[in-house]
C-alpha positions as CSV (number, residue, x, y, z in Angstrom):
1,X,-5.9,-52.7,-43.8
2,X,-3.1,-51.1,-45.9
3,X,-3.6,-50.2,-49.5
4,X,-1.0,-52.4,-51.4
5,X,-0.6,-49.7,-54.0
6,X,0.7,-47.1,-51.5
7,X,2.6,-49.4,-49.3
8,X,6.3,-48.7,-49.0
9,X,8.9,-51.0,-47.8
10,X,11.4,-50.1,-45.1
11,X,14.8,-48.9,-45.8
12,X,16.7,-52.3,-45.8
13,X,19.8,-50.5,-44.8
14,X,18.2,-49.3,-41.5
15,X,16.7,-52.7,-40.5
16,X,18.9,-54.5,-38.0
17,X,20.5,-57.9,-38.8
18,X,19.2,-61.1,-37.4
19,X,19.8,-61.2,-33.7
20,X,20.4,-57.5,-33.4
21,X,17.9,-54.9,-31.9
22,X,17.6,-51.6,-33.4
23,X,18.5,-48.6,-31.1
24,X,15.8,-46.1,-31.5
25,X,16.1,-42.7,-30.1
26,X,13.2,-40.1,-30.1
27,X,13.7,-36.5,-29.2
28,X,10.5,-35.0,-27.9
29,X,7.8,-36.8,-25.8
30,X,4.6,-35.3,-27.4
31,X,2.0,-37.4,-29.4
32,X,4.5,-38.0,-32.3
33,X,7.3,-39.0,-29.8
34,X,5.3,-41.1,-27.4
35,X,3.4,-43.0,-30.0
36,X,6.6,-43.6,-31.9
37,X,8.2,-44.8,-28.7
38,X,5.3,-47.2,-28.1
39,X,5.4,-48.4,-31.7
40,X,9.3,-49.0,-31.6
41,X,9.1,-50.8,-28.3
42,X,6.4,-53.2,-29.5
43,X,8.7,-54.1,-32.5
44,X,11.3,-55.1,-30.0
45,X,13.6,-52.2,-30.5
46,X,15.6,-50.7,-27.7
47,X,14.0,-47.4,-27.4
48,X,15.1,-44.2,-25.6
49,X,12.8,-41.1,-25.3
50,X,14.5,-37.9,-24.6
51,X,12.1,-35.1,-23.2
52,X,12.9,-32.0,-21.1
53,X,9.3,-30.5,-20.7
54,X,7.4,-33.6,-19.4
55,X,6.0,-36.7,-21.0
56,X,3.0,-35.9,-23.3
57,X,4.8,-32.7,-24.4
58,X,3.0,-29.5,-25.0
59,X,-0.1,-31.2,-26.4
60,X,-0.8,-32.8,-23.0
61,X,0.6,-30.4,-20.6
62,X,0.0,-26.9,-22.0
63,X,-2.1,-27.0,-25.3
64,X,-4.6,-29.8,-26.4
65,X,-5.5,-31.5,-23.2
66,X,-5.8,-28.2,-21.2
67,X,-7.5,-26.3,-23.7
68,X,-10.2,-28.9,-24.4
69,X,-10.7,-29.4,-20.7
70,X,-11.3,-25.7,-20.3
71,X,-13.6,-25.7,-23.3
72,X,-15.5,-28.7,-21.8
73,X,-16.2,-26.6,-18.8
74,X,-17.4,-23.7,-21.0
75,X,-19.6,-26.0,-22.9
76,X,-21.7,-26.7,-19.8
77,X,-22.2,-23.0,-19.3
78,X,-23.1,-22.7,-22.9
79,X,-25.7,-25.4,-22.3
80,X,-27.1,-23.5,-19.4
81,X,-27.4,-20.4,-21.4
82,X,-29.5,-22.0,-23.9
83,X,-31.8,-24.0,-21.6
84,X,-34.6,-21.4,-21.4
85,X,-36.1,-22.6,-24.8
86,X,-36.3,-26.2,-23.2
87,X,-38.6,-24.9,-20.5
88,X,-36.0,-24.7,-17.6
89,X,-36.4,-21.9,-15.1
90,X,-35.0,-21.0,-11.8
91,X,-36.8,-22.6,-9.1
92,X,-36.9,-19.3,-6.8
93,X,-37.7,-16.5,-9.2
94,X,-38.8,-18.3,-12.3
95,X,-36.4,-16.5,-14.5
96,X,-34.5,-18.2,-17.2
97,X,-31.0,-19.5,-16.3
98,X,-28.1,-18.0,-18.1
99,X,-24.2,-18.3,-18.0
100,X,-24.1,-14.9,-16.3
101,X,-26.1,-16.0,-13.4
102,X,-23.5,-18.6,-12.4
103,X,-20.2,-17.8,-10.7
104,X,-17.1,-19.2,-12.4
105,X,-14.3,-20.1,-10.0
106,X,-11.5,-19.9,-12.6
107,X,-8.9,-20.7,-10.1
108,X,-10.8,-24.1,-9.5
109,X,-11.4,-24.5,-13.2
110,X,-7.8,-24.2,-14.0
111,X,-6.7,-26.3,-11.1
112,X,-8.7,-29.0,-12.5
113,X,-7.3,-28.5,-16.0
114,X,-3.7,-28.8,-14.6
115,X,-4.5,-32.0,-12.6
116,X,-6.1,-33.6,-15.7
117,X,-3.1,-32.7,-17.7
118,X,-0.7,-34.1,-15.3
119,X,-2.9,-37.3,-14.8
120,X,-2.7,-37.8,-18.6
121,X,1.0,-37.2,-18.6
122,X,1.4,-39.7,-15.8
123,X,-0.8,-42.3,-17.8
124,X,1.4,-41.9,-20.8
125,X,4.7,-42.3,-18.7
126,X,3.3,-45.5,-17.2
127,X,2.6,-46.9,-20.6
128,X,6.0,-46.1,-21.9
129,X,7.6,-47.7,-18.9
130,X,5.5,-50.7,-19.1
131,X,6.6,-51.1,-22.8
132,X,10.2,-50.9,-21.8
133,X,11.0,-47.5,-23.1
134,X,13.8,-45.7,-21.4
135,X,12.9,-42.2,-20.4
136,X,15.7,-39.5,-20.3
137,X,15.1,-36.1,-18.9
138,X,16.9,-33.4,-20.9
139,X,16.9,-31.6,-24.2
140,X,17.9,-33.8,-27.1
141,X,20.2,-32.4,-29.8
142,X,21.7,-34.2,-32.9
143,X,25.4,-34.8,-32.9
144,X,25.8,-36.1,-36.5
145,X,23.4,-38.6,-38.3
146,X,23.5,-41.5,-35.7
147,X,24.2,-39.7,-32.3
148,X,22.0,-37.6,-30.0
149,X,23.3,-35.6,-27.2
150,X,21.3,-35.1,-23.9
151,X,21.6,-31.5,-22.6
152,X,20.8,-30.6,-19.0
153,X,18.8,-27.3,-18.1
154,X,22.1,-25.3,-18.5
155,X,22.6,-26.6,-22.0
156,X,25.7,-28.9,-21.0
157,X,26.0,-32.3,-22.6
158,X,25.5,-34.9,-19.9
159,X,25.2,-38.0,-22.2
160,X,25.5,-39.1,-25.7
161,X,23.2,-41.8,-27.2
162,X,24.1,-43.8,-30.3
163,X,21.1,-44.4,-32.7
164,X,20.3,-46.7,-35.6
165,X,17.0,-44.8,-36.0
166,X,16.3,-41.2,-34.7
167,X,13.0,-39.5,-34.7
168,X,12.6,-35.8,-34.0
169,X,9.3,-34.7,-32.5
170,X,10.2,-31.3,-30.8
171,X,6.9,-29.5,-31.5
172,X,6.4,-25.9,-31.7
173,X,6.2,-22.8,-29.4
174,X,3.8,-19.8,-29.5
175,X,4.5,-17.0,-31.8
176,X,4.6,-13.7,-30.1
177,X,4.9,-10.0,-31.4
178,X,8.1,-8.3,-30.6
179,X,6.1,-5.3,-29.3
180,X,3.9,-7.5,-27.3
181,X,6.1,-9.7,-25.0
182,X,4.0,-12.2,-23.1
183,X,4.4,-11.9,-19.2
184,X,2.0,-14.6,-18.1
185,X,-0.1,-12.2,-16.2
186,X,-1.8,-9.6,-18.6
187,X,-0.3,-10.4,-21.9
188,X,-0.5,-14.1,-22.5
189,X,0.1,-16.9,-24.9
190,X,-2.1,-20.0,-25.0
191,X,0.3,-21.9,-22.7
192,X,-0.1,-19.3,-19.8
193,X,-3.8,-19.1,-19.4
194,X,-4.0,-21.8,-17.0
195,X,-2.3,-19.9,-14.2
196,X,-5.0,-17.3,-14.2
197,X,-6.8,-17.1,-10.7
198,X,-9.8,-15.1,-11.8
199,X,-11.8,-14.7,-14.9
200,X,-10.6,-12.1,-17.3
201,X,-13.1,-9.1,-17.3
202,X,-12.5,-8.2,-20.9
203,X,-10.2,-10.6,-22.8
204,X,-8.8,-9.3,-26.2
205,X,-7.9,-12.3,-28.3
206,X,-5.4,-11.5,-31.2
207,X,-5.7,-13.9,-34.0
208,X,-8.8,-15.6,-35.5
209,X,-7.4,-18.9,-36.5
210,X,-8.3,-22.2,-34.7
211,X,-6.7,-21.2,-31.2
212,X,-8.2,-17.6,-31.2
213,X,-11.6,-18.8,-32.2
214,X,-11.6,-21.6,-29.6
215,X,-10.6,-19.4,-26.7
216,X,-12.9,-16.6,-27.8
217,X,-15.8,-19.0,-27.8
218,X,-14.7,-20.5,-24.3
219,X,-14.2,-17.4,-22.5
220,X,-17.4,-15.9,-23.7
221,X,-19.2,-18.9,-22.5
222,X,-17.4,-18.6,-19.2
223,X,-18.6,-15.0,-18.9
224,X,-15.8,-12.7,-19.9
225,X,-16.3,-9.9,-22.4
226,X,-14.5,-10.9,-25.4
227,X,-13.0,-8.9,-28.4
228,X,-11.5,-11.0,-31.3
229,X,-9.1,-9.1,-33.5
230,X,-8.8,-10.7,-36.8
231,X,-6.6,-9.7,-39.7
232,X,-8.8,-11.3,-42.2
233,X,-12.4,-10.5,-43.4
234,X,-13.8,-13.8,-41.7
235,X,-12.8,-15.7,-38.6
236,X,-11.2,-19.0,-39.3
237,X,-9.5,-18.3,-42.6
238,X,-8.8,-21.5,-44.7
239,X,-11.9,-23.1,-43.2
240,X,-15.2,-23.9,-45.0
241,X,-16.9,-20.5,-45.4
242,X,-20.2,-21.7,-44.6
243,X,-19.0,-23.0,-41.4
244,X,-17.1,-19.7,-40.6
245,X,-20.5,-17.8,-41.3
246,X,-22.2,-20.1,-38.7
247,X,-19.5,-19.4,-36.1
248,X,-19.6,-15.7,-36.7
249,X,-23.4,-15.6,-36.4
250,X,-23.0,-17.5,-33.0
251,X,-20.4,-14.9,-31.9
252,X,-22.6,-12.1,-32.7
253,X,-25.6,-13.6,-30.9
254,X,-23.4,-14.5,-27.7
255,X,-21.8,-11.2,-27.7
256,X,-18.3,-11.7,-29.1
257,X,-17.0,-8.5,-30.7
258,X,-15.0,-9.3,-34.0
259,X,-12.7,-6.7,-35.4
260,X,-12.3,-7.9,-38.8
261,X,-9.4,-6.7,-41.1
262,X,-7.6,-5.4,-38.1
263,X,-4.1,-6.2,-37.2
264,X,-2.3,-5.9,-33.8
265,X,0.9,-4.0,-33.9
266,X,1.7,-4.0,-30.0
267,X,0.4,-4.6,-26.5
268,X,1.2,-2.8,-23.4
269,X,0.2,-3.2,-19.6
270,X,-1.6,-0.4,-17.9
271,X,-2.2,0.2,-14.1
272,X,-5.1,-2.4,-14.2
273,X,-5.2,-4.0,-17.6
274,X,-3.8,-3.8,-21.1
275,X,-4.0,-1.7,-24.1
276,X,-3.7,-3.4,-27.7
277,X,-2.8,-0.9,-30.5
278,X,-3.7,-1.8,-33.9
279,X,-1.7,-1.0,-37.1
280,X,-4.2,1.7,-37.9
281,X,-3.3,3.5,-34.7
282,X,-6.6,2.6,-32.8
283,X,-6.3,1.3,-29.3
284,X,-8.5,-1.4,-27.6
285,X,-8.4,-1.6,-23.9
286,X,-9.1,-4.7,-21.8
287,X,-8.1,-6.6,-18.7
288,X,-6.0,-9.3,-20.5
289,X,-4.9,-10.1,-23.9
290,X,-4.3,-13.6,-25.5
291,X,-1.8,-13.8,-28.5
292,X,-3.0,-16.4,-30.7
293,X,-0.8,-16.1,-33.7
294,X,0.2,-19.6,-34.6
295,X,3.5,-21.5,-33.7
296,X,7.2,-21.6,-34.3
297,X,9.0,-25.0,-34.6
298,X,11.4,-25.8,-31.9
299,X,14.2,-26.5,-34.4
300,X,16.8,-23.9,-33.4
301,X,19.9,-25.4,-31.8
302,X,18.7,-29.1,-32.7
303,X,21.8,-29.9,-34.5
304,X,20.1,-30.1,-37.8
305,X,22.8,-28.4,-39.8
306,X,25.5,-30.6,-38.2
307,X,23.7,-33.8,-39.3
308,X,22.7,-32.4,-42.7
309,X,18.9,-32.4,-42.1
310,X,17.2,-29.9,-44.4
311,X,14.7,-27.4,-43.2
312,X,12.4,-25.1,-44.9
313,X,12.7,-21.4,-44.7
314,X,9.9,-21.5,-42.0
315,X,12.2,-23.6,-39.8
316,X,10.0,-26.7,-40.3
317,X,11.9,-29.9,-41.0
318,X,11.4,-31.3,-44.5
319,X,9.8,-34.7,-44.4
320,X,8.3,-37.1,-47.0
321,X,5.0,-38.9,-46.5
322,X,6.5,-41.6,-44.4
323,X,8.3,-39.1,-42.1
324,X,11.7,-39.5,-43.5
325,X,13.9,-36.4,-43.5
326,X,16.8,-35.7,-46.0
327,X,19.2,-37.8,-43.9
328,X,19.0,-41.7,-44.0
329,X,17.8,-43.0,-40.6
330,X,16.5,-39.5,-39.3
331,X,12.7,-39.1,-39.2
332,X,10.6,-36.3,-38.0
333,X,6.9,-36.0,-36.8
334,X,4.6,-33.3,-35.5
335,X,4.4,-29.6,-35.4
336,X,8.2,-29.4,-36.4
337,X,7.3,-30.7,-39.7
338,X,4.7,-28.2,-40.6
339,X,2.6,-30.9,-42.1
340,X,-0.6,-30.4,-40.0
341,X,-0.6,-28.8,-36.4
342,X,-2.8,-31.7,-35.1
343,X,-2.0,-34.1,-32.4
344,X,-3.6,-36.9,-34.2
345,X,-1.3,-36.3,-37.4
346,X,1.8,-36.1,-35.0
347,X,0.9,-39.4,-33.5
348,X,0.2,-41.0,-37.1
349,X,3.5,-39.6,-38.4
350,X,5.4,-41.0,-35.5
351,X,3.8,-44.5,-35.9
352,X,4.4,-44.5,-39.6
353,X,8.0,-43.6,-39.1
354,X,8.7,-46.5,-36.8
355,X,6.8,-49.0,-38.9
356,X,8.9,-47.9,-41.9
357,X,12.3,-47.7,-40.1
358,X,11.7,-51.1,-38.5
359,X,10.9,-53.3,-41.3
360,X,7.1,-52.9,-42.1
361,X,5.5,-52.1,-45.3
362,X,3.5,-49.0,-44.4
363,X,1.0,-46.8,-46.2
364,X,2.3,-43.1,-46.3
365,X,0.1,-40.3,-44.6
366,X,-2.6,-39.2,-47.1
367,X,-3.6,-35.7,-46.5
368,X,-7.1,-36.3,-48.0
369,X,-7.8,-38.6,-45.2
370,X,-7.0,-36.3,-42.4
371,X,-9.9,-35.2,-40.3
372,X,-9.7,-32.2,-38.0
373,X,-12.0,-30.2,-35.7
374,X,-12.3,-26.8,-34.2
375,X,-13.7,-26.9,-30.7
376,X,-15.9,-23.8,-30.9
377,X,-19.5,-23.6,-29.9
378,X,-20.8,-25.2,-32.3
379,X,-17.9,-27.4,-33.3
380,X,-16.7,-27.5,-36.8
381,X,-15.2,-30.7,-38.2
382,X,-13.8,-31.4,-41.8
383,X,-12.2,-34.1,-43.8
384,X,-11.0,-34.6,-47.4
385,X,-11.8,-32.3,-50.4
386,X,-13.2,-28.8,-49.7
387,X,-16.0,-26.9,-51.5
388,X,-13.3,-24.2,-52.4
389,X,-11.4,-26.9,-54.3
390,X,-14.5,-27.8,-56.1
391,X,-15.6,-24.1,-57.0
392,X,-11.8,-23.6,-58.1
393,X,-12.1,-26.4,-60.6
394,X,-9.4,-28.4,-58.9
395,X,-11.9,-31.2,-58.2
396,X,-15.0,-32.3,-60.0
397,X,-17.6,-33.1,-57.5
398,X,-21.1,-32.2,-56.3
399,X,-21.8,-30.4,-52.9
400,X,-24.8,-31.4,-50.9
401,X,-25.7,-29.5,-47.9
402,X,-28.5,-30.3,-45.2
403,X,-29.2,-27.9,-42.1
404,X,-29.7,-29.6,-38.8
405,X,-33.0,-27.6,-38.3
406,X,-34.8,-30.6,-39.8
407,X,-33.1,-33.1,-37.6
408,X,-35.5,-34.5,-34.8
409,X,-32.8,-35.0,-32.4
410,X,-31.6,-31.3,-33.0
411,X,-35.1,-30.1,-32.5
412,X,-35.2,-32.0,-29.1
413,X,-32.2,-30.5,-27.9
414,X,-33.0,-27.0,-29.1
415,X,-30.2,-26.9,-31.5
416,X,-30.7,-24.1,-34.2
417,X,-27.2,-23.9,-35.6
418,X,-25.3,-26.3,-37.9
419,X,-25.3,-28.4,-41.0
420,X,-23.9,-31.4,-42.7
421,X,-22.0,-30.9,-46.0
422,X,-21.2,-33.7,-48.2
423,X,-18.8,-33.6,-51.3
424,X,-19.4,-36.4,-53.7
425,X,-17.8,-37.4,-57.2
426,X,-20.7,-37.1,-59.8
427,X,-20.0,-40.3,-61.9
428,X,-18.9,-42.8,-59.1
429,X,-20.8,-41.1,-56.2
430,X,-17.6,-41.7,-54.2
431,X,-17.4,-39.6,-51.0
432,X,-14.5,-37.0,-51.3
433,X,-15.1,-34.9,-48.4
434,X,-17.3,-33.6,-45.6
435,X,-18.0,-30.7,-43.3
436,X,-20.1,-31.1,-40.0
437,X,-21.0,-28.1,-38.0
438,X,-22.8,-29.3,-34.8
439,X,-22.3,-30.0,-31.1
440,X,-19.8,-32.9,-30.9
441,X,-18.9,-32.4,-34.6
442,X,-15.5,-33.9,-33.7
443,X,-17.3,-37.2,-32.9
444,X,-19.6,-37.0,-35.8
445,X,-17.1,-36.6,-38.4
446,X,-15.8,-40.2,-38.1
447,X,-18.3,-41.9,-40.4
448,X,-17.5,-39.4,-43.1
449,X,-13.6,-39.9,-42.5
450,X,-14.2,-43.7,-42.8
451,X,-16.1,-43.1,-46.1
452,X,-13.4,-40.9,-47.5
453,X,-10.6,-43.3,-46.3
454,X,-12.3,-46.4,-47.8
455,X,-13.8,-44.7,-50.8
456,X,-17.2,-45.5,-49.9
457,X,-20.1,-44.2,-52.1
458,X,-23.0,-42.1,-51.2
459,X,-25.4,-45.1,-51.7
460,X,-23.2,-47.0,-49.1
461,X,-23.3,-44.1,-46.5
462,X,-27.1,-43.7,-47.2
463,X,-27.8,-47.4,-46.9
464,X,-26.1,-47.6,-43.4
465,X,-28.3,-48.0,-40.3
466,X,-28.4,-44.9,-38.0
467,X,-30.0,-44.5,-34.6
468,X,-33.4,-42.6,-34.7
469,X,-33.5,-39.9,-33.4
470,X,-29.8,-38.9,-33.7
471,X,-27.6,-36.2,-35.3
472,X,-25.9,-39.0,-37.4
473,X,-29.1,-39.4,-39.1
474,X,-28.4,-36.3,-41.0
475,X,-25.2,-37.9,-42.4
476,X,-27.2,-40.5,-44.0
477,X,-29.9,-38.3,-44.9
478,X,-27.7,-36.0,-47.1
479,X,-26.1,-38.9,-48.8
480,X,-29.7,-40.1,-49.4
481,X,-30.7,-36.9,-51.1
482,X,-27.7,-37.1,-53.5
483,X,-28.9,-40.8,-54.4
484,X,-32.4,-39.5,-55.0
485,X,-31.2,-36.7,-57.2
486,X,-29.4,-39.1,-59.4
487,X,-32.2,-41.5,-59.5
488,X,-34.7,-38.8,-60.5
């Protein structure tokens, strides 16, 4: 249900007259683009989607879907590696099974990854076609405020489409070091990992943000030796420090080498591997290196200057909370806006943009209600206000933490890592934020996200039935402790 206090009306000058159909042109077929196209088509708008890299965009074909599929495989091996404490032994020699005793066929793993990505792309294409969206192969570029040119692979304009409403959802590309050009064989960005035929003997991961941490966790579980080069003191800078500590402990126990406060200057191939040179002059030798240094928006040569669309110094398109750019009738969504590099946010931005452009009152994107997850082992999921904001005095709140070691389901599954953290306003007891560190934290965060989005109290969360035994029981239990503390 929309909050009337934040609902914004659509721009009346962009809504078609009675009997007219809006012509919506969307540039980019990732989550922001295809969700916007489906929304526009359901509103009855004539909708054209221009995409040159495949329906679903990078999120489906080279980023989110492939990486999480690979991580799902790694999770199985991680479970095997910890099964000895559950009493599981090899039937022949009685030894405890470990991930290292299993043979990982990376060629087969990556073939499955690519198949699933292509299948997801095909499913999205089918949905778009069923909704009546016209799919155009090519690269879109603005030719003024109300026109989009379609370019072929050689950069030649092959078609011009008139637009009442335009949405730019062009995404981002991996950032690379000038002295470490990715070749797709030994020096890799995250889109190139899925062509590997054999498991890297020693993978050096440069960058300890979300992407670097996820792949370091996954490849160690798959059996590679992993060295993580981090320019910061801790992995996952900007994430809850307690969650980062749990992950660093997990890395240490699993044998991931973390080189903190180290920055890569270059990488070069050798006869049988790679050498990464740090800014200190030290060299690290490995078989492969993954450059996980964030993304650069695909906004160059998009015609933004011609149309008058403002961009930030970083190249990201400036947008407001309903995805409007500085030019009337032009919206933007996804990684090219720099709001949050999350597929879920891109999809929401795309939907909000179309609802606003085509006549709906719409609630703007509220950053405090955005939940996100890091698919390491264990997973980390967060929503709302952080403990750092509380500590800095920016938000007045109480922080409650409950470790999973007391949870009966966690004991049954042999889980020894993780916690639930709840951030609650002291007077009203409204839930402002949460952190979950656990297997499937990406699923467990939903009740907390609902609590934050709908301003539920700790009492309401504590009084909600949970399954016994379940990890969700800890979500209610930590809220219950807040209630008991205030009743005492």
